[in-house]
C-alpha positions in Angstrom: 0.0 0.0 0.0 2.8 2.4 0.9 4.5 1.7 -2.4 1.3 2.6 -4.3 0.9 5.9 -2.4 4.6 6.8 -3.0 4.3 5.8 -6.7 1.1 7.9 -7.0 2.8 10.9 -5.3 5.9 10.6 -7.6 3.6 10.4 -10.7 1.7 13.4 -9.5 4.8 15.3 -8.6 6.4 14.5 -12.0 3.3 15.3 -14.1 1.9 18.3 -12.2 3.8 21.3 -11.0 2.0 21.5 -7.7 2.7 24.8 -6.1 2.1 26.9 -9.2 -0.8 25.0 -10.7 -2.7 24.5 -7.5 -2.2 28.0 -6.3 -3.2 29.4 -9.7 -6.2 27.1 -10.0 -7.2 27.8 -6.4 -7.1 31.5 -6.8 -9.0 31.4 -10.1 -11.7 29.2 -8.6 -11.9 31.4 -5.5 -12.2 34.6 -7.6 -14.9 33.0 -9.9 -16.9 31.6 -7.0 -16.3 34.4 -4.6 -17.4 37.1 -7.1 -20.4 35.2 -8.4 -21.8 34.8 -4.9 -20.7 38.0 -3.3 -21.7 40.4 -6.0 -25.4 40.7 -6.9 -25.7 41.3 -10.6 -29.5 41.8 -10.4 -30.5 45.3 -11.6 -32.6 47.5 -9.4 -36.3 47.2 -9.9 -36.7 51.0 -10.1 -34.1 53.6 -10.7 -32.8 55.6 -7.8 -34.4 59.0 -7.2 -32.2 61.9 -6.0 -33.4 63.6 -2.8 -33.8 67.3 -3.0 -33.2 68.0 0.7 -31.6 66.4 3.8 -33.2 63.1 4.9 -35.0 63.0 8.2 -33.6 60.6 10.7 -37.0 60.1 12.3 -38.8 58.3 9.5 -41.7 56.4 11.1 -41.7 52.7 10.2 -44.8 50.6 10.7 -45.7 46.9 10.6 -49.4 46.3 9.8 -50.8 42.8 10.4 -53.3 41.0 8.2 -55.9 38.9 10.1 -58.0 36.8 7.6 -61.5 36.1 8.7 -61.5 38.7 11.4 -63.5 41.9 11.8 -62.6 44.9 13.9 -66.0 46.6 14.4 -66.3 50.3 15.3 -63.8 53.1 15.7 -64.1 54.0 11.9 -62.9 57.5 11.2 -62.9 57.1 7.4 -64.2 54.5 4.9 -63.8 54.3 1.1 -64.9 52.0 -1.7 -62.3 50.1 -3.6 -62.4 47.9 -6.7 -59.3 45.9 -5.5 -59.9 42.2 -4.8 -57.2 42.4 -2.1 -56.9 43.8 1.4 -53.5 45.2 0.6 -55.1 48.5 -0.5 -56.5 49.0 3.0 -53.2 47.9 4.6 -51.3 50.4 2.5 -53.7 53.2 3.3 -53.3 52.5 7.0 -49.5 52.5 6.7 -49.6 55.9 4.9 -52.1 57.5 7.4 -50.5 58.5 10.7 -53.9 58.6 12.4 -54.7 55.0 11.4 -54.3 52.3 14.2 -56.2 49.5 12.4 -58.2 48.7 9.3 -60.9 46.4 8.1 -61.4 45.3 4.5 -65.0 44.1 3.7 -65.1 41.7 0.7 -67.1 42.8 -2.4 -70.8 42.0 -2.4 -71.4 42.4 1.4 -71.8 46.2 1.7 -72.3 46.9 -2.0 -71.0 45.7 -5.3 -67.4 46.7 -4.5 -65.2 46.1 -1.4 -65.1 48.6 1.4 -62.1 49.7 3.4 -62.5 51.2 6.9 -59.6 52.9 8.7 -59.9 53.0 12.4 -58.5 54.8 15.4 -58.2 53.5 18.1 -57.9 49.9 17.2 -61.0 48.0 18.3 -61.1 44.4 19.4 -61.0 41.7 16.7 -63.9 39.2 16.3 -64.2 36.2 14.0 -66.1 37.0 10.8 -65.5 35.5 7.3 -66.6 38.8 5.7 -63.5 40.6 6.4 -59.7 40.9 6.6 -58.5 43.2 9.3 -55.2 44.4 10.7 -53.6 46.5 13.3 -50.6 48.8 13.1 -47.8 47.7 15.4 
């Protein structure tokens, strides 16, 4: 067995220049794999927009939940009709309204032909109801 290993080593040493080939191959492989995983070549979905003034450091960030099959009755301060088949319109409206603490999206056909979105403040309690999708701002 030892003779086979020594013979294999001598063959490899004779036919391959180890230090240069392995180092070159290793560096080339590292560069190819490293750059392909470290650099994101995906273009931006939208072009960047230059800001005209200084940026505020107190930008409010909100998380708004989505509770399917839940209704938050009462505390409506505004409602609007939407043709969207998704509650995301109400969720986005609540995120963009500083007064909004919660929302309820009523599916089309229950309070009219179109869906209805109600923005709420303060956030009322949630109750089970298949008519709606509700959420609260955290």
